[in-house]
C-alpha positions, 0 to 999 in steps of 0.5 A: 499499500502506497504511504502517505506523507500526511502528519497529524498537523496536516490531519489537524489542519484538514480536519478544521477546513472540512469542519468549516465547509460542513458548516458552510453547507459546501457539500461533495457527494462522496466523503472519504474519512480514513485513518488510524485516528479515530478522533476526527473520523467521529467529530465529522461523522458527528458533524455531518448527522447534526448538520446536513439534513433539519432534524424533522427530515433525518427521519426519512432522508438520513440512514446510518449504517456499520460496515460489518451488518451490510455490504456493498450492493445494499450500500448502492441500491440505498445511495441511488434511491430518491430521498423522500420529499426533494432535498438530498439524502445522507448516507452514513457508513461507519466502520467501513473497513468491515464491509464485505466487497468494499471496492465495489463502491467503485461501481457508484462512486465512478458516477454517484448521485447528486441527491446523495452524500454518502461519508464512508468512516474508514477507522483503523488504517487507510484504504488502499491508495492503488485502488479503483475506490480511492482513486475514484473518490479523490476524483468526485469526492473528498479524502480525508486522512485521519494521523495519530499524533506523537507525544509531543504534538498532543500539548499543541492540540490540547491548548489549540482545543482549549481556545476553540471552546472560549478559553486558554491553559498554561503550559503546566496544566497542559502537561498534567492533563496530557501526562495523565490522559496519554495521546487518547484524543477522544478521552482528553476532549471528553474530560476538557469538555466536562471541566469546561462545564465545571469552571465558575462562570467567567473563568477564561483560563484552564489551570491545574487547581481546576484541573485537580479539583474537577477531574481528579489528577493532583496537582502535585502528585504527577509524572510531571511533578515527578521529573521536575523534582529529579532535575532540581535533584530535590530528593525530599520531594521525589520520595513524597511523589513516590510514597503518594503513587505507592499509596495510589498504584492504580492511578500511577502505574510504574510501567508509565512512570517508567516510560515518563522517567526515560523519556525525560533523560533522554531529553537531557542527554540530547541537550547534553550532546548539543552542548558538547558538540557546541563546544568541540566545534566552537559554534552557538548552541542550536536556538531554544525554539530548535532545541525544544524541537530536538527534544520533542518538548510540546512548547519551548516553556519546558526547557529551562527546567532541561537547561538546568538538569543538564548541569546536574546529570552530565551523560555520564551520570545520564547513561547510568540512570538510563541503565537503571531504568532499563534494569526497573522496567524488567523488574516491574514485569517481574525479573528478579524482584522477588516480593518488592512491590510497584511502590517499593521499587520506585522508591529504590529507584529513585535513591539510587538515582540521587546516589549518582 
């Protein structure tokens, strides 16, 4: 299958543009919403269902099908029917990847009905670009490809998403949210949506206090604060966080903490290496924006922490810490661990890091 050159930012921009077109009622006869990130596909599908037809028209002229419960022949016949009482009909096929004989839809797409808007929601992967169906949709309709974000791209999306809702969010709060919720855009949007409904009237900025009070993510005891304590070599603070994690293991799984720590010290290594290269060549360090990109930080706001940490953790220490993290990753999976629980493993790991 030919690979797409689309990245998450492209998908994000295309989503915004297509959402605007739907709002402006500029419709094509066929839409292919495809790709591995379900969030954008689901939101666009919902927007089609809510905005193409008036509520009183939907019972007659709107049909939502699922691929596993249909086949290409039945869908083609449905799309060729004339809508009741004039106008257009909307046909949405969800889970199109499960439709029997999907490629046969090219028989319809080669000459689509002017009275039908067909929306194909093809999740999990993209449709084969070499097939006739894809090529014909490109000619007569709209193809939207939804690409999953990389970890460092989530923060920017969260900030923009909150801004689209008429609010702002500070960088530290973005980090807390993404560290706790991961890269699941649907989960993040749901939590942010609930948070916005709970904010006091007139509030225009989300803070860590709001997140703790309304979502239940502690602003003091989380992986973001743990890495900050390590960056500052604040052992007392780090051990208090580890103790909280030990008492709340379900909300703070060790595997997630280890992954976060590994990424943290990888970034310190990269910054140390860039400083070494600059000294060796007698050149200036890359700009802060370029360094933030190299470290895959959501914004340059967090660079200062890594600049401080790099002075406290030269790369020989970083190498030793990365080795410890690999060792404790194995222990967290039951290798050479005995009866020690994950909470004690984390405390033991942190003490070894501070002892270096």
